C-alpha positions in Angstrom: -0.2 123.1 48.6 -1.0 119.5 49.7 -3.6 119.3 46.9 -1.0 120.2 44.3 1.3 117.5 45.5 -1.6 115.0 45.3 -2.4 116.3 41.8 1.2 115.8 40.7 1.1 112.2 42.1 -2.1 111.6 40.0 -0.4 113.2 37.0 2.6 110.9 37.4 0.3 107.8 37.5 -1.7 108.8 34.4 1.3 109.9 32.4 2.9 106.5 33.2 -0.2 104.7 32.0 -0.2 106.8 28.8 3.5 105.9 28.2 2.7 102.2 28.6 -0.6 101.9 26.7 -1.9 103.5 23.6 -5.0 105.2 25.1 -6.7 108.5 24.7 -5.8 111.1 27.2 -9.3 111.9 28.3 -10.1 108.2 28.6 -7.0 107.7 30.8 -8.1 110.5 33.1 -11.7 109.3 33.3 -10.5 105.8 34.1 -8.4 107.1 36.9 -11.2 109.1 38.5 -13.6 106.3 38.1 -11.5 104.4 40.6 -10.3 107.2 42.9 -11.7 110.4 44.4 -10.1 113.7 45.3 -11.2 117.3 45.7 -12.2 119.1 42.5 -9.2 121.3 42.6 -6.9 118.3 42.6 -8.8 116.9 39.6 -8.6 120.2 37.7 -4.9 120.7 38.3 -4.0 117.1 37.4 -6.1 117.2 34.3 -4.5 120.4 33.3 -1.0 118.9 33.7 -1.8 115.6 32.0 -3.5 117.1 29.0 -0.8 119.8 28.7 2.1 117.4 29.0 0.6 115.0 26.5 -0.2 117.7 24.0 3.4 119.0 24.1 5.1 115.7 24.6 7.3 115.8 21.5 8.6 119.3 22.3 9.1 118.5 26.0 11.0 115.3 25.1 13.3 117.2 22.8 14.1 119.6 25.6 14.8 116.7 28.0 16.9 114.9 25.5 18.9 118.0 24.9 19.7 118.3 28.6 20.5 114.7 29.4 24.0 113.6 28.6 24.4 110.0 27.7 20.7 109.3 28.3 18.2 108.9 25.5 14.5 109.0 26.3 14.3 105.3 25.6 16.9 104.5 28.3 15.1 106.4 31.0 12.7 104.7 33.3 9.0 105.5 32.6 8.6 106.9 36.1 11.6 109.3 35.7 10.4 110.3 32.2 6.9 111.0 33.4 8.2 113.2 36.3 10.6 115.0 34.0 7.8 115.7 31.4 5.5 117.1 34.1 8.3 119.3 35.6 9.3 120.6 32.2 5.7 121.4 31.3 5.3 123.3 34.6 8.6 125.3 34.0 7.4 126.3 30.5 3.7 126.9 31.0 2.9 127.5 34.7 4.5 130.8 35.3 2.6 131.2 38.6 4.5 128.3 40.1 8.1 129.3 41.2 10.7 127.1 39.4 12.2 126.1 42.7 8.9 124.6 43.7 8.6 122.7 40.5 12.2 121.4 40.8 11.8 120.4 44.4 8.4 118.6 43.8 9.9 116.7 40.9 12.9 115.6 42.9 10.7 114.5 45.8 8.5 112.5 43.5 11.5 110.8 42.0 12.8 109.9 45.5 9.4 108.4 46.5 8.3 106.7 43.2 11.5 106.1 41.3 14.7 104.2 41.9 17.3 105.1 44.6 19.1 107.3 42.0 16.0 109.0 40.5 16.1 112.1 42.7 19.7 112.9 41.7 19.0 111.9 38.0 15.9 114.2 37.8 17.8 117.0 39.6 20.7 116.9 37.2 18.5 117.0 34.1 16.2 119.7 35.4 19.0 121.8 36.6 20.7 121.7 33.2 17.5 122.4 31.4 16.4 125.2 33.7 19.8 126.8 33.2 19.4 126.7 29.5 15.9 128.1 29.7 17.1 131.0 31.9 19.9 131.9 29.5 17.9 131.9 26.3 14.3 131.6 25.2 14.3 128.0 23.9 10.5 128.0 24.3 9.9 130.5 21.5 8.1 127.8 19.4 5.7 126.9 22.2 2.7 129.1 23.1 2.9 130.2 26.7 0.2 130.1 29.3 0.3 132.6 32.2 -0.8 130.3 34.9 -2.2 127.0 36.1 -5.6 126.3 37.6 -5.5 127.6 41.2 -5.7 125.6 44.4 
């Protein structure tokens, strides 16, 4: 699973770049891999996550906003926002990844790359969102994918 962790770190970096600059998703991915190298599986999984998150960004942001009391998307740090977007995408579309793994990975990334409060912040929002998703199918308007590229 080390390769998936690396892929999530890459995804975080590219999503951050996309949030800062107006750039095409494929161009951002290609720019990243022009400067760094990783196993093909890492590249595939990160590209899957990046493209998926960015294509569903509006729907994902609505779900995050609906689960974050007193925090608008504009008030959130770009790092936290990128981690949350990635985790929500995994929860909705990567049914082969246990939700507990997605939540733990997001919290860990927040602790490493975010502020001192990012881990708790991300945990609170994802916990609330996951609770809502389990209670009712809020993802009815979003096409579901059965799994993510394997590693």
